N, C-alpha and C positions, 0 to 999 in steps of 0.2 A: 504494500500500500504506500503510494508516494505521499511525501509530506510537502505541502504547498505553503511556503512562507513568503508573504509579500509584505515588506516593511511599509507601513503607512501610518498616518496620524490616528486612524481608527484603531489599528492594532495596538499602538502604544497607549492609547487612552484606555482600552480594555485591560491591558496588562497593569496599568496604574490602578484602575478600579479593583482589579483582582487582588493586588497587593494591599491596598488600603483596607478593603473589607476583611481580608484575611487577618491583618494586624489588629483590626478593631475587635473581632470576636475572640482572637487568640489571647490578647492581653486581658480581655474581660474574664475569660475562663481562668486565666493564670493567676491574676492577683487583684481583681476589682472587688471580689467578695460581695456579690449581690445577694441580698436576702429578700428581695421583693419580687413578686411575680412579674412585674413590669420588665424586669431585667431579662426574663426569658423571651419576651417579645423583641427586645433590642437584639439579643443574640440571634434570634431567628432571622431578623432583617438582614444582618450582616452575613450570616452563614448561607441563607438562601441566595443572596446577591452573589456571593463568592461562587457557589456551586453552579448557578446558572451561567455566569460569565465564563467559568472554566469550560462548561459544556459547549458554549458558543465558540470559544477559541479552538477547542479540540476538533469540532465539526469542520470548521473552516481550515484548520491546519491539515487535516487529512482529506479535504475536498469531498466531504460527504453531504454537501448541501442538497444535491439532487436526490439522495436516498433518504433524507429526513422526512418523517410523516407529516411535516408542517410546511407552510409556505415560508421559505427563507427570505422572501422580500418583506415579510411582515413580522416574523417571530423575533429576530434579534433586537429590533428597535422597540418592539412592544415590551420585551423583557427589560431592556435598558431603562425605559421610562418607569416601569414598576419598581425597578431597583433603585432608581433615583428618588422616587417618592418614599420607598421603604427606609432608605438610609437617611433621608431628610427627616422623617418622623422619628427615627431613632436618635438623630442628632439633637432633636428638640426634647424628646422624652427623657433621654438618659441624664443629661445635666439637671433637668427639672426635678427628677426623683432621686438622683444619686450624688449630685454635687451641691445642690441648693441646701444651705444650712450646715454644710460640712466645713467647719472653720478650722479644725485641728489639722496641723501639718503632719502627714503620715505617708507611708508608702502606698496605702490604699487610695488616698486622695490623688497621689501622683499617677497611679495606674488609671484612675478614672478620668483624669485630665487628658492623658495620652489617648484613651479610648475615644473621648469626645472629639479630639483634634483629628484623628484618623477617620472617624465617622463623617465629619464634615468634608474631609478630603475625598472620601469615597463618593459622597453626594456630588461634589464638584466634578469628579471624573465621570460619573454616570450622566450628569447633565451635559457635559462636553460630548460624550458619545452620542446622545440623542441629537445634539446640535449638528454634529458631523453627519449623522445618518439620515436626518430628515430630508424629505424631498425638496428640491429647489424649484422655482418657477419654471414651467415648461418641461420639467424632467418627468419621464415615465417611471412610476414607482408604485409600490403596493399601497393600499389604502391606509394602513397603519403608519406609514411614513409621512402622511399628509397631516395638515393641521387638524381636521376633524378626527382622524384616527388617534392622534396623540391626546386630543381633548377627551375622547372616549375613555382612555386609560385614566386620566385625571378624574373624570366624573365617577368612574367605578371606585377609585381609591377613596375619594372624598365620601362617597356613600358608605363604604366599609367603616371609615372612621366614625361617621354618624351612627351606624349600627352599634359600634362599641359603646358610644356615649349613652345611647337611649336604652341599652339592654341591661346595664349593671349600675344601679338598679333600673327597673323599667320606668321610663319617664312618659310614656304615651297612653297609659291606661286610665287616666283620670278624667278624660273627656273624649267624646266621639270625634271632635275636630282634630285632636292630636293623633287619634288612630287613623284618620284620613291622611295626615302628614306622613305617618309611617307607611301607609299604603303607597303614597307617592314615591317615597324613597325606594321601596321594594320594586315597584313596577319599573321605574326608570333604571334601577340597577340591573335587573334581570334582562331588560331589552338591550342595554348598552353592553353587558357581558356577552349576550348572545351574538351581537354584531362583531365583537372582538373575536369570538371563537369561530364564527363563520369566515372571517377574513384570514385567520391563522390557518384554518383547515381548508382554505380555498373552496368553500362550499357556497359562495354567494351566487354562483350561476345556477344552483339547484332550486332557488326560490321561484315561486310561480308568478312573481311580479318583478319589475325592474328594481334592482338594488338601489341605485341613486335616488329614485323617487321615494322608496321606503325610508331612506336616510333623512331626506328633507321633511317628510311627513312626521317621522318620529321626533326629529329635532323640534319641530313646531309644537307637537303635543307635549314634549318634555318641558319646553319653555313655559307653556301655560300651566302645567301641573306644578312646577317648581315656583312659579310666581305666586300661585295661591298658597303653597306651603310657606313661602318666605313671609307672607302676610299673616297667615293663621298661627304659625308656631309661636312667634313673640306675643301675640295678643293673648293667647290662652296660657302663657307661662309667666308673663311679666305685667299684665294689666290687672290691677287690683279688682276691677269690676268682674273679672272672670276667675277670681281666686288666685291670681298670680302675685308676685312680689317683685317690684321693679328695683328695689334696693338690695345690694349684696349683703347678706348676713355677716355680722362681725365674726362669727365662729369659723367662717371660711378661711380667714387669715391664719388660724392656728392649726388647720387640718393639713396633713401631707397630701400632695397631689391636688385633685380637683374635688370640690364639694358639689352637692346637687345643683346649686344655683349656677356654679361655673359650668357644669356639664350642659345645663339647659341653654346657657348663653353660647357655649361652644357649638351646640347644634344649630342655634339660630344663625350664627355667623357662617357656619359651613353650608347651611341651606342657601344663604345668600351667595356664597362662593360658587356653589353648584349651579345656581340660577344664571350667574354670569358666564360660567363655562358652557352651559347649554345654549345660552343666547349667542355666544361666539360660535358655537358649533352650528347653529342655524344659519348664521351669516356666511360661514365658510361653505356649508353644504349647498346653499343655494347657488353658489358660483363656481364650485369646484368641478374640474374635469379631470378624471383619472382613468387610467387604463388598468383593467383587472385581467391579467393574463390567465 
């Protein structure tokens, strides 16, 4: 089996991301001494990113792209975008839970600082990979390398973060309007994830209707649904007339991590973020022309 090695900025960026993510989870396991379940999520982010990047490098190194059971025009950049978001979340969560309030100078603190630095470097490396791999104007590329494709990745990731906040503890069972918001998050997440899987599996041609029209119609539906959720969620969580509390409780300052009010506010902000992402998706989708081989 011949080894194909083409030195390029993309290859060096992937090698950098591989090294940074490896250092991040290795140092964490070696000396960061994490006693909180959140640390397991951070380790997963770095280890998953490392494993996926290693897989991409090996496939391209041995020239196995044509034998892969996925579309190689769409898979590497999709994974890189998810890896960038995962490492970004770990770069925010890790210092928030494991460096905040840790004033004593010790080897554990030094290890955690190193982990944070390399997590940020891995995030930059993956963002650089996405920037290098994304489609340029007039270039023939897979859907996931275009603006709407990358937006789909961001939309699903933000929805997953929303699910984490609303599920522990459950924040949407106090009113039917909040259950409607949860339904919006689920419907849009499922459809966006289905689009990503169809593109990676090169199954878009199997649909009984034109894929571009479906994308435009879905983007319009998602914008309307998220606009309603962006309005409804804050009203039924922070408006005193509907049993909400617009002021942050004093007890939240003394609690580790995020209190219930913080989580409700985070969901409200992320709902607005996803609304903006879907709006940009709609604008892109209405004028995008791409070739699906």
